[in-house]
C-alpha positions in Angstrom: 28.8 156.9 144.3 30.1 160.5 143.6 33.3 162.7 143.7 32.4 164.5 147.2 34.9 167.5 146.8 37.5 169.2 144.7 37.5 169.8 140.9 35.2 167.1 139.9 32.8 167.5 142.6 29.5 166.1 142.3 30.5 163.8 139.2 28.9 160.4 139.5 31.1 157.4 139.3 30.3 154.3 137.7 30.7 151.1 139.8 32.3 147.8 138.7 29.7 145.5 137.4 28.8 142.6 139.6 29.6 141.8 143.3 33.3 141.5 143.2 34.1 145.2 144.7 32.8 147.2 147.6 32.8 151.0 146.6 33.9 153.3 149.4 30.8 154.9 151.0 30.6 158.6 150.5 30.6 159.4 154.1 33.8 157.3 154.8 35.5 159.1 151.7 34.6 162.5 153.1 36.0 161.7 156.5 39.1 159.9 155.0 39.8 163.3 152.8 39.1 165.4 155.8 42.3 163.8 157.2 44.3 163.8 154.0 43.3 167.2 152.5 45.8 169.4 154.3 48.7 167.7 152.9 47.5 166.2 149.6 48.5 168.9 147.2 51.0 167.6 144.4 51.2 164.2 146.1 51.5 160.8 144.4 49.0 158.2 145.4 48.8 154.6 144.8 45.2 152.9 144.9 45.7 149.4 145.5 42.6 147.0 144.7 41.4 150.0 143.1 38.0 148.8 142.2 36.1 151.7 140.4 38.9 154.1 141.5 36.9 156.2 143.9 39.7 157.0 146.2 42.3 157.6 143.7 40.0 159.7 141.6 38.9 161.5 144.9 42.4 162.1 145.6 43.1 163.7 142.0 39.8 165.8 142.6 41.2 167.4 145.7 44.7 168.3 144.4 47.0 165.2 144.5 49.3 165.3 141.4 49.3 161.7 140.2 47.5 158.5 141.0 48.4 155.0 140.1 45.5 152.7 140.1 46.0 148.8 140.5 43.4 146.1 140.1 43.5 142.6 138.6 40.0 142.7 137.3 39.3 143.6 133.7 36.0 145.0 134.5 37.5 147.0 137.3 40.1 148.6 134.9 37.6 149.6 132.1 35.5 151.2 134.9 38.4 153.3 136.3 39.3 154.6 132.9 35.5 155.5 132.2 35.5 157.3 135.7 38.9 159.2 134.7 37.3 160.1 131.6 33.8 161.3 133.3 36.0 163.4 136.0 38.3 164.9 133.3 41.3 163.7 135.4 42.6 160.9 132.9 45.9 163.0 132.4 46.9 162.7 136.1 45.9 158.8 136.4 47.7 155.6 135.3 45.6 152.6 135.2 47.3 149.1 135.4 45.7 145.6 135.2 47.8 143.4 137.4 47.9 141.6 140.6 48.6 144.1 143.7 51.3 142.1 145.5 53.2 141.4 142.2 52.9 145.1 141.5 54.5 146.0 144.9 57.5 143.6 144.4 58.2 144.8 140.9 57.5 148.4 141.4 60.3 151.1 142.3 58.4 154.6 142.4 57.8 156.3 145.7 54.4 157.0 146.7 53.2 159.7 149.4 49.9 157.8 150.0 49.3 154.1 149.6 45.4 153.2 149.9 45.0 149.3 150.4 41.2 148.3 150.1 41.4 144.5 149.1 38.8 142.0 149.1 37.6 141.2 152.7 38.3 138.4 154.8 41.3 137.1 152.8 44.1 138.6 154.9 45.2 140.7 151.8 45.6 143.7 153.7 48.2 142.0 155.9 49.9 140.5 152.8 50.2 144.0 151.2 51.5 145.7 154.4 54.1 142.8 154.5 55.2 143.4 151.0 55.4 147.2 151.5 57.5 146.2 154.6 59.9 144.4 152.2 60.0 147.4 150.0 59.7 150.3 152.4 61.4 152.8 149.9 57.8 152.7 148.0 56.6 154.9 150.6 57.8 158.5 151.0 59.6 159.3 154.3 56.5 161.3 155.4 54.0 159.2 153.6 51.1 157.2 154.8 49.5 153.8 154.1 45.9 153.7 154.6 44.0 150.2 155.0 40.3 150.0 154.5 39.0 146.9 156.1 36.1 145.5 157.9 36.5 146.0 161.7 36.3 142.2 162.1 39.5 141.7 160.1 41.5 144.0 162.4 44.4 142.8 164.3 47.6 144.6 165.5 50.5 144.3 163.3 53.9 144.8 164.4 55.7 145.6 161.0 59.2 147.1 160.8 59.5 149.6 159.4 56.1 150.9 159.8 54.0 151.6 162.9 50.1 152.1 163.3 49.3 155.7 164.3 45.6 156.1 163.6 42.2 154.3 163.3 38.9 155.6 162.3 35.7 153.4 162.3 32.7 154.2 160.3 30.2 151.5 160.7 31.4 148.4 159.0 34.5 150.2 157.7 37.7 150.6 159.6 40.6 152.8 158.1 43.9 152.1 159.8 46.7 154.4 159.1 50.7 153.5 159.0 53.7 155.7 158.7 57.4 155.0 158.8 58.7 154.6 162.6 
């Protein structure tokens, strides 16, 4: 696992010890940021269920202005902080140890990109989208929510005020993109 492009390109990232997280594959991360890169500069990113922080760190490396990393696991938070130090991106990252859905209910900041990559097969991606639908002001008017799930988990969601506008499948990973209607 490494940073694939930008200021910290090539820096190896540590994985969270154990088997509770599933880091994003480099090829999926490359494809994701090929989509996001044109509009990423200076943006504020929320990395929910952040694990090792690979997506948020990639966003910072490729020009995002700030990233908030959320994970409930102490070992994940420790790994994210170590990875931010290793990439020299700590100044632009905020790491919080808290439950993702609780964070969404209490938070009031606005994010340009919200990346949701929860543990699989627990419907947490749907719960996170529902929580965001209850507080749509968390997503900037031209912002995007990106959910990373197993394709077997997918089912269409009709959620006001968001609409699905893009899907990309990479092996056992499905990226589903949402925006304001």
